[in-house]
C-alpha positions in Angstrom: -15.1 -15.8 -1.9 -17.4 -13.6 0.2 -17.3 -9.8 0.0 -19.0 -7.1 2.0 -21.6 -5.2 0.0 -19.5 -2.0 0.1 -16.5 -3.8 -1.3 -18.4 -4.3 -4.6 -19.1 -0.8 -5.9 -18.7 0.6 -9.4 -17.6 4.0 -8.1 -14.4 4.7 -6.2 -14.8 5.7 -2.5 -15.1 9.4 -1.7 -12.1 11.1 -0.2 -8.6 12.1 -1.3 -6.6 9.1 -2.4 -2.8 8.7 -2.7 -1.3 8.7 -6.2 -1.4 5.2 -7.6 1.7 3.8 -9.2 1.6 3.7 -13.0 0.2 0.5 -14.3 -1.3 -0.7 -11.0 -4.6 -0.3 -9.3 -5.5 -1.5 -5.8 -8.8 -3.5 -5.6 -10.3 -1.1 -3.2 -8.8 2.2 -1.9 -9.0 2.9 1.8 -10.1 6.3 2.9 -9.4 8.3 6.1 -12.9 7.4 7.2 -12.0 3.7 7.0 -9.0 4.0 9.4 -9.0 2.0 12.6 -6.2 1.0 15.1 -6.0 -2.2 13.2 -4.9 -0.4 10.0 -2.1 1.4 11.9 -1.1 -2.0 13.3 -0.8 -3.4 9.8 1.5 -0.5 8.7 3.7 -0.8 11.7 5.5 -4.1 11.0 6.4 -3.4 7.4 10.2 -3.7 7.4 12.0 -0.4 7.4 14.1 -1.3 4.3 10.8 -2.0 2.4 9.3 1.3 3.5 12.4 3.2 2.5 12.2 1.7 -1.0 8.5 2.5 -1.3 9.1 6.0 0.0 11.7 6.5 -2.6 9.3 5.4 -5.3 6.6 7.7 -4.0 8.9 10.7 -3.7 10.1 10.3 -7.3 6.6 10.8 -8.7 6.0 14.3 -10.0 4.5 16.6 -7.3 4.2 13.7 -4.8 6.1 15.4 -2.0 7.4 13.4 1.0 6.1 10.0 1.9 5.6 11.2 5.5 2.9 13.6 4.4 0.1 11.2 3.4 -2.1 9.6 6.1 -2.2 5.9 7.0 -4.9 5.2 4.4 -3.0 6.8 1.5 0.2 5.0 2.6 -1.5 1.6 2.7 -3.1 2.2 -0.7 0.2 3.2 -2.2 2.1 0.3 -0.6 -0.6 -2.2 -1.9 -0.3 -0.7 -5.4 3.5 -0.8 -5.7 4.0 -4.1 -4.1 1.0 -5.9 -5.5 0.2 -7.1 -1.9 -3.5 -6.4 -1.1 -4.4 -5.0 2.4 -6.0 -8.3 3.4 -2.7 -10.1 2.8 -0.8 -7.4 4.7 -3.2 -7.9 7.6 -2.8 -11.7 7.4 1.0 -11.5 7.6 1.3 -8.5 10.0 2.5 -10.9 12.7 5.2 -12.2 10.4 7.1 -9.1 9.2 9.9 -11.2 7.7 7.5 -13.0 5.4 5.6 -9.8 4.6 8.9 -8.1 3.7 9.9 -10.9 1.4 6.5 -10.8 -0.4 6.7 -7.1 -0.8 10.3 -7.3 -2.0 9.2 -9.8 -4.6 6.4 -7.4 -5.7 8.9 -4.5 -5.9 11.5 -6.5 -7.8 9.1 -7.2 -10.7 8.3 -3.5 -11.1 10.3 -1.8 -14.0 13.1 0.4 -12.6 13.1 -1.0 -9.1 15.3 -4.1 -9.5 18.6 -3.6 -7.7 17.2 -0.5 -5.9 
């Protein structure tokens, strides 16, 4: 598997990151400086029901606030963390929102306290 040089760093990227769900850690956190139109296009097709579930998880965290407050980078980081679906997979399936929603639902269902949510 090939990686860009900046994907393989020992230090986290600079910038404010969204809270990461307990027991999970995304492979690489996106920052606001990373954002392109493509990132927004990846966030757009995520099924509303999935986003509502993720928003509920986010808002239940202490001092997290509303899920509408974080920027696109922080939302994608949090979604990747709680669903165990990396950004690259989200990008690959962004033209198939049904499949993406099923994969995310599967990731959410194995999280403690999210089954039957």
